[in-house]
N, C-alpha and C positions, 0 to 999 in steps of 0.2 A: 973307242969315238961312239959318243951317244947315239940314241935313235933320232933324236932332233938334230945335228947338224948332219946325218945323213938326208936330211927329206931336203929338198929344192928351199934355195932362199925361199923364194918368194911365199909359201906355202908355212916355214915355220911360226910368222906373227899369229898364223890362224890355231893352229894344233897347238902352240905353246896357250891360247887362249882355253881351249876345251882344258888342258890339263890346268890353269887358275881355276876353272871351274868345277872341276874336280876336285880341286882342293881344300875348297869352300862347300860340299856338300852335294853336288848336284850329281846326280846318278848320267851318265852319259856315256853310251855302248862306244864297241869300236865303230859299229857299221856306224853310227852317228856321226861320228868325225868323217868316217868319210862320204855320208851325205853333204855331210856340212861343204865341205873341201870340193863338191863337186857343181852344189845349188851356188856359191862364188865364181867357179870358171865356168856357170851356163850366163850367170847375171854378169859378167863384166864389171863390178859395181862403179856405180861413179862417183859414190857417196858414202861414209860411214853407215847412213843409214840403213842403205841395202844389206852391208854386210851382218847390221845389228837384224832385222826381220829373216836374212837368213838364216841367222840363228837358234830366232826365236823358232823357226819354219821346221828346223831338220831339228835340233839335240833341245828342240820341246820342254822348258823349264814348266816347271809348276806355276800356275798361275797365284799362288799366294806369295812367289819368290821371284816373281816378277820384276820387282822393284830390285832385287839385288843381281838381279840379272843385268843389267841397264845399269846400275851401280860399276859392275866391275866391266861391264866393256868398257865407261866411258874412262873409267881409271888403266885399262889392258890401251885400247885404241885410240884414246885423244886424250890422255895425259892429265883426265880427272876434268876435262872441257865439257862442259854442259853440251846435252845433244840437244838442236833446236826444234824438240818436237813439245807439245804441248803436253801430253801426258805424261812427260818425266819433270812436272811442277810436283814438287814441293810444297804440301802445305802446313808445316812441322817447325818455317822459321818465323817468328813472331817479332816482329819492331816496337822497340818501349816507347811509347807515343810521352813528345818533349812538351812540358805545361809551363816552362819554365819561360823567361821576356826574350831570349833567343839571343842576347847578353853572354853567354857563354862560348867561346870561339875553340873551334873544335884545336887540338895541338897537333902540332907537325907529329907523324908518325917515327921519323929518327931523332926527333928530341923527347916527345913525352914516354915513349918505351925502350928508352935504353936501358934503364935502372930498375925499371919496375919498381921503384917504391911510392912511388905519389899515384895516390888515389883521384881521380876525377870523374867531374860528371858529363862534361860532352860525347859524344858519338864521334871517334875515329876507326875507320873499316880498314882492315888490312889484312891479307894473305900471311901465314906461315906454314911454313914445313914441318913436318914433325917427323922426326926419326925416330923408328921401331925402337933400338937401345938393347942392351943385353937383358936377359931376366935376372932379375938381383932373387937375393936370397927372399926378400917380402913377397914380392910374385910368387914365386918357388912353393911359398908355404900358404899364399893364399889358393892358388891352382889344388894344390895338395889336399887343403883341410874344409875348403869351401862347403862342398857336399855333407859333411857332418858338425859342421859348426854353426854353418848358419841360421838366423832364428826364422823356426818353424809355427806353425798354426794348427791345433785341432780342426778337423773337415767335420762336416756335417756325417759324411757316408761313416759306415763304422764296419771292424773289421775283429777275427778271431784275438783271442788273448786266453793268456791264464787268468792273470786278474782283471776284471771289469765289473762296471756300474752296472752294466744291460746282462740278460740272460741270451742266452744264444739257443732261443726255444727249438729251431728247427734242426741248429744240429744234434742238440739232448734229443728227441725226439725219433731222430736216423739210429742214433746209436742205443735207443730202448729200442728198437722194433730190431735191433739186429738180436739182440738179450732178451729173446720174450717179454719183452713188455715193463724190464727193470731199470730203471734211470741207476746205471752208476754214478755217474758224475753229471755236473751240470757245467754247460760249457758258456764262458763268458764272454760280452763283448766288449767292444771302448772305441771311440773315436780314432779314424784314421787321422795320421800327422801328416801335412804337407807344407811343403817350401812356403813360408812367408815372403809378402812381394817387398823389394828394395828401390829407391829411389834414390839416385845420387844428382843431387844439384853442384855444378862444378864452376865456380866463378875461375871464366877466364880474362878478367880483367888486365890493364895494367898494373897495378900492383899486385898481383899474382902472378904476375911471370914467369918468377921462378919455379913456378910449382907444378904449371897447367899441364905441361905435359907427361909429369911423373904421374899425376893427376889423372889422364886419359888412359895411361896406359895400364894402370891400376882398375882402372872401369874396365876395357877390355878383357883383362883376365879376370874379373868379377861376372861380366856379361857372359864368358866362355865358360866358367865352372859352374852356374847355376842359372834355374831359370826366372820368372818373373822379374828382372832385374829390368830400370828402365832410368836412360842416364839423359840429363839436361845441359847444356854451358847455359852462360849466362854473363852478359857484362853491358852492353848498351841492349842486345835482343837477345832472347830465351828461341834458345836451338833445342828439338831433338835428336839426337844425335845413336841412341840405339839402336835403328839397324845398321849405322853404318859399323858400332863397334861388333858386328853379329859375325861379320865375316872374321873367318877361321885364322886368317896369316896377319900379323900384327901389325906388316906395315901396310899390306893393301887397305886394311880398317884405320890406321891414322890419315894414309892420304883420306881414303874418303871424308875423315872426321873435320882435316885440313881445309879439304876443296867446299865443306858444307858452314863449316862457322865463316861468319867472314867481320867478328867484332873483338875479334884476337888484339890482346895489349889495347883497350882504350878503354871506356867510363865506365865509372863503378855507379852502378843503381840498384844497387840489391832491392830494393822494397818495389820500386817498381818491374822488376821483372818476376818477382814472386806474386805478386798481382796479378802481372800479366799468366802466368799460369794457372792461379786461381781461375782468373775470370774464362778459361777454355775451358769447357766440363769434360772432353775427353782427356786430358792433359790432368786436371784435379784431382780424374777418380783414382790416378795411379797413384797416388797418397792415402787414398783410402784402407786403413788397415794395415799400414808400410811401416814398413822400418826406414825412414828417414833420414840420409846424412847430406848435409849442405857442406860443403868446400870452399869457406872462403873467409878472409881477414877480418872482416866487417870492417871495413873505411869506406863506410857509407859518406855518395855525398847528397844523394837525393832526400826526399821526404824521410823522417824516422817516424813521422805519423804513420805515413805509408807500410816504412818498414815492421812496424809492433805492430800493426792490424793484420796484416799478413802471416808472421807467423805464429801468432796467434790464431787465427783461421787455421794453417798448417796444422800448428798443435795439435786440434782440434779433430783430425781427421787421422793424422799418424796411429801410429800402434805405437811407435817408440821416433822421436825428434833428436838427433843430436847436431850438435854446431862444431867442426873440425879445422879450427884456427892457428895458422903456422905459431902466432904470439901467445898459447898456450903452450908452452914453453916446457914450463914446471910443473911437478905436481899442486902447490897451491897458489893455480892461476887464480888470480882475480881480475876481474874486465873493467879495463880504464878507456875505452872508446867509448862515446854516445851510443854507437849504435849496439854495440855486444851487450849496454849493459841495460840499454832499453829493450832486446831479446830474451838478457840472460835466465827471465823467472815464466817465459813459453817453452824454452828448450830444456829436455831430461840430461843431455849433457853438454857442456862445452869441455872441450875436451884438446889436445894437441894432434894438430894436421900437420908439422911442418917437417914430414920425411912421411917416403911412403911406409917404413914398417911401424912410423907408430899409427896408420891411417888404417891396416892390416891389422894390427893388435885389436884395434877399437872395433874393426868391423865383423871379427869371429869374436867378440865377448860378447856380441849380442846374439845368439844364440844360449848362452849361459842366462840371461834378463831373462830373456822366454821363457825357458825351463823354469826357473826361478817362480816367475810371474802363475 
């Protein structure tokens, strides 16, 4: 019999919440768990908000992880339901403004999104349940090789090296002092390498329905395996899902993403989404000097001029810009859609994005491009 089943039934939900926090990197001592249960007993909570505040007072999550604590609380106690607190409002969802005449009629969810084969412009908000699924070979490979094969950049700080363009005078003089002033070997310095920023822009519109879940599972694996990763989804809204994907357990992370994104399987307005991304300075800074990957089929229903302009700006900011589309099924792929033809001269790669194995292979190959440069 497990320790959890020995507890009173009323206390199991609170103890399992503490276990969920520990599983996601929160340091919680046993006495804090006892204090949490005692606080709930003293409060006799009348609302979930009382339990949340009792946890804040006794479990003491660090301020920089308060948003993660709140999200885990919503998932565990409220099934993903938003708190009615002004502090829980997230400003990382940008709705794309419709500039048309309003004659695009939103399709019904059970009609427009069943096959996922048609690109539409109108917004159709919908909820979606993401299943954690199994960890396939491609994701295991990504988790295993990401640290050493993802692209890196040379930082400004220097480190000791056997060979390098700069002399390490401090080490040379220190060794000379030990050898009666004789310089036996000249120390060298080189620039320290750091992980390069990466940005994933994932299309969750109706035409990408077959790939949305797999792409988000891949994004979660990448966020867990490496630092400096930012992930956005877009369809008719632009949504930053990085914080949700930082949750360690995949089922918890995907549940948070499913709750956060509201434009599943809806319209396709890639140009407007990228323009919205670049219009927010904080978002646009994520692309500067980064390896940017756009996971989309390129079936645009918006303004091609807006798409072309946004991709051109993104290309100038990024270190490397890749477009991964399920339409690029073979090595001799030639863009056929108007949108892909319009942006092809601004992207560095337009490759296969029709499977997790293909996406993982391309992402890991970016490190070789960085070393070659």
